[in-house]
C-alpha positions in Angstrom: -9.4 8.3 22.4 -11.7 8.4 19.3 -8.7 8.8 17.1 -7.4 5.4 18.3 -10.7 3.8 17.6 -10.9 5.2 14.1 -7.4 4.1 13.3 -8.0 0.6 14.8 -11.2 0.1 12.7 -9.5 1.2 9.5 -6.5 -0.9 10.4 -8.8 -3.9 10.8 -10.2 -3.2 7.3 -6.7 -2.7 5.8 -5.3 -5.8 7.4 -8.2 -7.9 6.3 -7.9 -6.6 2.7 -4.2 -7.5 2.8 -4.9 -11.0 3.9 -7.6 -11.5 1.3 -5.5 -10.1 -1.5 -2.7 -12.4 -0.4 -5.1 -15.4 -0.6 -6.5 -14.2 -4.0 -3.0 -13.5 -5.4 -0.7 -16.3 -4.1 3.0 -16.5 -4.8 3.9 -17.9 -8.2 7.2 -19.7 -8.4 8.1 -18.2 -5.0 7.4 -14.6 -6.3 5.2 -12.8 -3.8 2.6 -11.2 -6.1 0.2 -10.5 -3.3 2.7 -8.6 -1.1 3.8 -6.6 -4.2 0.2 -5.8 -5.1 -0.8 -4.6 -1.7 2.3 -2.4 -1.3 1.8 -0.8 -4.7 -2.0 -0.3 -4.1 -1.2 1.2 -0.7 1.3 3.6 -2.3 -1.4 4.8 -4.7 -4.1 5.0 -2.1 -2.0 6.9 0.3 -0.8 9.3 -2.4 -4.1 10.0 -4.1 -6.9 9.3 -1.7 -5.3 10.7 1.5 -4.0 13.8 -0.4 -7.5 14.3 -1.9 -9.1 13.9 1.5 -6.6 16.3 3.1 -6.8 19.0 0.5 -10.3 18.9 -1.1 -12.8 17.6 1.3 -13.8 19.4 4.6 -13.8 16.4 6.9 -12.5 15.4 10.2 -8.7 14.8 10.6 -9.8 11.5 12.1 -10.7 10.2 8.7 -7.3 11.2 7.3 -5.7 9.3 10.2 -8.0 6.4 9.7 -7.3 6.0 6.0 -3.6 7.0 6.1 -2.3 5.5 9.3 -4.9 2.8 9.9 -6.0 1.4 6.5 -2.8 2.1 4.4 -0.6 1.2 7.4 -2.2 -2.1 7.8 -2.6 -2.8 4.1 1.0 -2.3 3.2 3.7 -4.4 4.8 7.4 -3.8 5.0 8.0 -6.8 7.2 6.4 -9.2 4.6 8.3 -7.5 1.9 11.6 -8.1 3.7 10.6 -11.7 4.6 9.6 -12.5 1.0 12.8 -11.1 -0.3 14.8 -13.2 2.2 12.9 -16.3 1.2 13.8 -15.7 -2.5 17.4 -15.2 -1.6 17.5 -18.3 0.6 15.9 -20.3 -2.2 18.8 -19.1 -4.5 16.3 -17.2 -6.6 18.5 -14.1 -6.7 17.1 -12.9 -10.0 13.6 -13.0 -8.7 14.7 -11.4 -5.4 16.3 -8.5 -7.4 13.2 -8.2 -9.7 11.0 -8.1 -6.6 13.2 -5.4 -5.0 13.2 -3.3 -8.2 9.4 -3.7 -8.8 8.7 -2.8 -5.2 10.9 0.2 -5.1 10.3 1.6 -8.6 6.7 0.5 -8.7 6.0 2.1 -5.3 7.4 5.4 -6.5 5.5 5.1 -9.8 2.2 4.4 -8.0 2.8 7.4 -5.7 3.6 9.6 -8.7 0.4 8.3 -10.4 -1.7 9.2 -7.4 -0.2 12.7 -7.3 -0.6 13.1 -11.1 -4.3 12.1 -10.9 -4.9 14.4 -8.0 -3.2 17.4 -9.7 -5.0 16.7 -13.0 -8.4 16.7 -11.3 -7.5 19.8 -9.3 -6.6 21.6 -12.5 -9.9 20.7 -14.1 -11.8 22.6 -11.4 
């Protein structure tokens, strides 16, 4: 039962952060900068922070669940990604839709790679 509460609390924080980043980074010309930013940030956080927590810090698995499933799960948003892409296509902004798809996919992989690289570099320094 405590796992659910930790996940819910972290999800509240992640969802709130997603909302405020969307307000702070509104769409420009229909291009969903806020959704792209939260998804890329979420990839990095999940890759680096959660991996760091899991491998280097002796803490409860609940925190890993909270940060990974709760915070990152609520921060990132596949449904908004799909909806934003569809809006661009429906507005006949096919080039922007394609750019958004490429930046989301390649950027997400790059941020995940960056998180891993930072983790392994710090681990090698110890």
